[in-house]
N, C-alpha and C positions, 0 to 999 in steps of 0.2 A: 968404482967405489971397494976399498977392501971391507971384510968384514968387521975390524979395529976400527974402523971410520963410522960405520953404523951404528957400531956398541957406545961409541963417544955421543953421537946423535941423538942415539934413542937407546938410553939406558936399562936397567930391567924394569923402571917404570913405567915405560913403555909412553914415555912424553919427551920431546926433544929437550936437551938440557937446557939450553937457551929459554925456553918457557918455561920450563921447570925452577930456573933461577927466578925468571920476575916471577912467579907465583911467592916463592918463598920472600923475596923482598917486599911484596906485598903485604903477605902476613906480617911483617915486622912492622910495615907502615899503619897497619890495621890496628897494630896494638898502639902504637905511637900516637894518631890520631883518637885512637878509643881512648887512652889515658886523659889525651886534651880535653876532650868531650865530656867525661866523666868527670874531670874537677872542675870544668866550667857548670855540670849542672848542680854537684853538689854545694861551689860557692852560690850558685843561683838560688838554689833552693833554702840556704841557708841566712839567706841576706835578707834582713828587715826593711829592706826597701830597693826597689831595681825598677830602673827607667823602663817606661814602655817603648819597646822599638820605634813604633809610627811616630813617638815625638822626640824621639833620640837620632833614629838612620834615616836615612833618605831611603825609603823602602822602594818606590818606583827605580830608582838607581838600581836598587839590588836586584830587581826583578829581572829588568833588562839586563844586567849583568848575569845573570842566572839562563835566560834564555841565551844569552850569547854563548855561555858556556856550553849547553846543551847542543846546541846547534854544531859547535866544534866536535861535538862526540858523533854527529851524524856525518860530520865531512872526513873523519879519521875512520871511519866505517867504510865509507866509499873509498877511501886510500887502500885499504887493507883488501879490499875485494878487488880493486884493480890493480892490486900487485899480485895476487892470485890467479888471477888472469892473466898476467904477463904484460899488460897496459900500463905501464911505465908512464908514458906522457899523463895519461888520466890519473896515476897514482899521484904523480909530481903534483897536477892542481890542486888535487884533493889536499896533499900536504901542505901547500902552500896556502891555501883557504883555513886550513886548520891551525896554521901557523899566525895569521891575521887575526882572526879571531880568538886566539890565545892571548895575542898580544893587545888586541882589545879589551880584553878582559881585565889585563894588567893595568892598563889605561885608566877604566872605568874605577878598578880598585885604588888608583892612586888619587883620582878624582874623589873618590868616597872618601878617602883619606883626609884630603885637603879641605873637604866641607868638615869632617870631625873637629878636625885641628882647630877651623877657624869658629867652631862653634865652644872652643874650650876642652875638649874631649881628647886626653891623650892615653899613651900608655900608664903614665904617672898619674893621672888626674883621679881616679878613680877605680874602682874593682871593676866597675863595666868597662872602662877604656881597657885593663890590662887586660880582661879576656878578649876583648872584642879584637884589640891589636895582634895579640898573641895567636889566638886562632884563625884569623884570617891572614896575619902575616905569616905562618908557617905552611898554609895553603897556597899563598902567593908563591913563595918558594919553590914550592913544589912544581907550580904551573912551569915558575921561569926555568926549573930543570927539565920539564918537560919540552918546552918551547927549544933550547937548547940540543937536547936530542934530536926533536924534530928537524930543525935546519941543519944538524950533521946528516942526518938520513936523506934529508933534500941534496944535500950538496953532494955526498956518496953515490947518489942513484943516477950521478952522471955517468960513474966509469963501468967499465964492463965488467969487474968483478962482482958489481951489485946483484947482478943475474943471479949469483948464489947465494944471497943474503936477505933473499925477501922475508924469511921469518922474523927478520929485524922489524919489519914494519908493523907485522902482528904485534910483536912482543913490545912496541912502541906505544899501540893502540891498545893495550891492556895496563898499560899505566897511564895513558891518556884518561881512559873511560873510568878510572880509579879516581882520578883528580876532580874528575866529574862527580864522580858519587859523593864523595868528600865535602864538596861544593854543597851540595843537597841537602845533605846533613847538617852543615853549617849554616845555611839561610834556613831550614826550617828550626833550627833552636836558636837561632838570635833573631829571625825575623816573627816568625810565625807563633812561636811559643809566648 
């Protein structure tokens, strides 16, 4: 490996360029979700009446969904650890488990949406509906983006060139953990407050 290649991988920051890029991207995502959460809190606190979560939402389903997504974070950690050990079969199994759990999360979210719409709560029916569908919808899109990334990595991991790209698994893991943390915040403000 040439000195130029090393400089491209670890610039003056001492952090690999890919990882630094992911952290910068996540910083922008923190600002995006921070603005959404801040807007939600202002609207909720300024509202004369706001529905009680237990009376409006299926809190049991949302609790199960939270457990599913947190479990997917554990399987993602296992994938990263297996990749670092060079155990690609274990990494693939853990990635597949993460993908299945992420898909389960989205499936349960679709069921949650159907339950709300069946009860007359839509994005246009009330301020609560607008906030709930906007916050959870954007989060769901981020989960979907993470799933596309994980499926791509799983497929690419079958190629010999993947052995030089193990850092991609760690970078994907950073994003996946971010998505999990965002859900925990959303669960707290939408269900527990």
